[in-house]
Every structure is written in structure tokens, then in C-alpha cells.
C-alpha positions in Angstrom: 20.9 -68.5 -129.7 19.3 -68.1 -126.3 17.1 -71.2 -126.8 20.2 -73.3 -127.0 22.0 -71.7 -124.0 20.1 -73.8 -121.5 21.6 -77.1 -123.0 24.7 -76.1 -121.9 24.2 -78.1 -118.5 23.1 -80.9 -120.1 26.0 -81.2 -122.5 28.3 -80.7 -119.8 26.9 -83.4 -117.7 26.9 -85.8 -120.7 30.5 -86.2 -120.6 31.2 -86.7 -116.9 31.6 -90.1 -115.4 28.4 -91.7 -113.9 28.3 -92.5 -110.3 25.5 -94.9 -110.5 25.5 -98.0 -108.0 24.0 -101.0 -108.4 21.7 -100.9 -105.7 20.4 -103.1 -104.0 23.2 -105.5 -104.5 25.8 -103.0 -103.6 25.1 -100.8 -100.9 26.9 -97.5 -99.9 29.0 -97.8 -96.5 26.9 -96.3 -93.8 28.3 -94.1 -91.1 29.2 -96.1 -87.7 26.4 -94.3 -85.8 23.8 -94.5 -88.5 20.3 -95.1 -86.9 18.4 -98.0 -88.2 16.4 -101.0 -87.1 16.4 -101.6 -83.0 17.4 -104.7 -81.6 17.1 -105.6 -77.9 20.6 -106.7 -76.6 21.5 -109.6 -74.2 24.4 -110.0 -71.6 27.4 -112.5 -72.4 25.6 -115.1 -70.5 22.5 -114.8 -72.5 20.3 -113.0 -69.9 18.0 -110.2 -71.6 19.3 -106.7 -70.6 15.7 -105.3 -70.8 14.4 -104.7 -67.3 11.0 -103.3 -68.3 11.4 -99.7 -66.9 9.4 -98.4 -69.9 12.0 -95.2 -70.0 12.3 -95.9 -73.7 8.7 -95.8 -74.4 8.1 -92.5 -72.0 11.0 -90.9 -73.9 10.0 -91.5 -77.5 8.7 -88.4 -79.2 6.8 -90.3 -81.7 4.9 -92.7 -79.2 6.0 -96.0 -81.2 7.4 -98.0 -78.2 5.0 -100.0 -76.1 6.8 -101.8 -73.1 5.0 -103.7 -70.3 7.3 -105.0 -67.3 6.7 -108.0 -65.4 8.3 -109.6 -62.2 11.3 -111.7 -62.6 10.9 -115.7 -61.7 13.2 -116.3 -58.7 13.7 -120.0 -60.3 14.2 -119.0 -63.7 15.2 -115.2 -64.2 14.8 -113.7 -68.0 17.2 -110.8 -67.0 19.2 -109.7 -63.8 17.0 -108.0 -61.3 13.5 -108.0 -60.3 11.9 -107.2 -63.5 12.2 -108.0 -67.2 10.4 -106.5 -70.4 7.5 -109.0 -70.7 6.1 -107.1 -74.0 8.1 -104.9 -76.0 6.8 -103.7 -79.5 8.1 -101.0 -81.8 5.8 -99.5 -84.4 7.9 -98.8 -87.5 5.4 -96.9 -89.2 5.8 -94.2 -86.6 9.4 -94.4 -85.7 11.5 -91.6 -86.7 14.7 -93.1 -85.7 15.7 -90.4 -83.4 17.8 -92.8 -81.0 16.1 -91.0 -78.0 15.4 -94.6 -76.8 18.9 -95.7 -76.8 19.9 -92.7 -74.7 17.2 -93.3 -72.2 18.0 -97.1 -71.7 19.9 -97.7 -68.4 20.9 -100.9 -69.1 21.8 -100.7 -72.7 19.2 -103.1 -73.8 18.0 -101.1 -77.0 20.6 -100.4 -79.8 20.1 -99.7 -83.5 21.4 -101.2 -86.6 22.1 -99.8 -89.9 19.3 -101.6 -91.7 16.7 -99.1 -92.7 15.3 -101.0 -95.9 11.9 -102.3 -95.1 9.0 -103.5 -97.1 6.0 -104.4 -95.6 3.3 -106.1 -97.0 0.8 -105.1 -94.4 0.5 -103.0 -91.3 1.1 -105.8 -88.9 4.6 -106.6 -90.0 5.5 -103.0 -89.3 5.0 -103.5 -85.6 7.8 -105.7 -84.4 7.5 -107.6 -81.1 10.1 -108.6 -78.7 10.7 -112.2 -80.3 11.6 -110.2 -83.8 13.7 -107.7 -81.9 15.9 -109.7 -79.4 19.2 -110.8 -80.6 19.8 -114.3 -81.6 22.4 -116.7 -79.9 25.5 -115.1 -81.6 24.1 -111.6 -80.7 22.9 -110.7 -84.3 19.6 -109.4 -85.1 17.0 -111.8 -86.4 16.3 -111.3 -90.0 12.7 -111.0 -91.3 11.5 -111.9 -94.7 10.8 -108.3 -95.5 14.0 -106.8 -94.7 17.3 -106.4 -96.7 20.3 -107.8 -95.2 23.5 -108.1 -97.0 25.7 -108.1 -94.3 27.4 -105.8 -92.1 24.4 -103.8 -91.0 24.6 -105.2 -87.4 28.3 -105.3 -86.7 28.3 -102.0 -84.8 24.7 -101.9 -83.4 26.0 -100.2 -80.1 28.0 -97.1 -81.5 25.6 -94.6 -80.4 25.2 -96.0 -77.4 29.0 -96.0 -76.5 29.6 -92.6 -78.1 27.0 -91.0 -75.8 28.4 -92.6 -72.7 30.1 -90.9 -69.8 33.8 -92.1 -71.3 33.7 -88.9 -73.3 33.9 -87.1 -70.0 37.5 -86.3 -68.7 36.6 -87.7 -65.3 36.2 -91.0 -67.0 39.3 -91.3 -68.9 40.7 -94.8 -69.0 37.4 -96.6 -68.1 35.0 -98.4 -70.4 31.2 -97.6 -69.3 29.3 -100.2 -71.0 28.7 -103.5 -70.8 29.5 -106.6 -72.7 27.3 -107.9 -75.3 26.4 -111.5 -76.3 28.6 -112.6 -79.4 30.7 -109.3 -79.2 32.0 -108.9 -75.8 33.0 -105.6 -74.5 33.4 -103.3 -77.6 36.3 -101.2 -78.1 36.0 -97.7 -77.7 35.5 -95.3 -80.6 38.4 -92.8 -81.8 38.7 -90.1 -79.0 37.7 -92.5 -76.3 40.2 -94.3 -74.5 40.5 -97.6 -72.9 
């Protein structure tokens, strides 16, 4: 009799409803502040937000970010200010998606999408360059052939940045403390952050 008592768990599970999803065609809803693939944002006028300060690279515990700044040309500036991110690379073989780079960025240039499914065919694809990270003219992340985009993964890219802004402090109640983004404008506060 003891030989069959272990099958009790098996028989109970056999008659329960299955919760199998149809992945990858259907994805489960991700939390609003989910950490995924990075994007480099631009202001509403199209200028890049990255000023090449290298704070994101300095704070990264995995040392996966490489930034080199350059001086802006007065005739055709890339970003407002004196400098811009001339070289910007993230190695996704090392990235742990801790979001410390997002918190360190003084200009809200780097944020994260909800995309986390990568399938690299070679190591060079895992190192994203500035051109691959920079948002397109509609403020959306540029799609790469090895990424599985089904839609909606880049709708709320600045959620973590907005959640950690000073708007949660009572002294800043009623003030929006983040800038507008290309294609999205000034995003609404999360629940608990007043406008």
C-alpha cells in the first residue's frame, strides 16, 4: 500500500485545470516597472538626452556599459549642452538588469523596456551600439532581428525612472519632475504620484 501513496499527488494534479500558455505567441502581462532591454531616449524636439557624462557606466555593477562623450558642435548640436554620448555600448552578456544606470542618469536618457527575450547567434549581436539603443522618430525602441517583439513591451519605458523621481517626496507634491519624451510627451504619474 505504501508503494501507491506517492501516486496520490499525481492523481490530484491530473484532474486540475491546466494553466499552460501559448508562448511565444501569447505573453504574460509584465509589471509596469519590469526591467528589460535598454533604450536611449530623445527629447520631444528630437535631440538626444544623453550628455556623455558616463555616470551610468560608473555605477554599473556588471561593468557592461561603455560610454565616451564628445563635444557638441555649435552649428549642429546632437544634444542640448556642451557634450553628447559619442560612443554608447551595452554588453547584454554581462547586464544584470539592475536599473542602477537608469537611476544614475541625470537627464533621463536611459530607460528600460519590458523586452527580455534575446536570441543571439553570435557574441557581437549581444553588444548593442548607440544606433541600436537610440529610439526611432516615434519614440519606440528599434527592433533587432534576434528580439521577440509582440507589441506593448516599449509602451512604458520610463516607469522605473518616474517611480524613483523626487515626486514621491511630499515637498514635490503636485509637480512633475521628469521631462517629455519623443513620441510620448510628458508621461502621467503613477498611482500615488500627484500631478
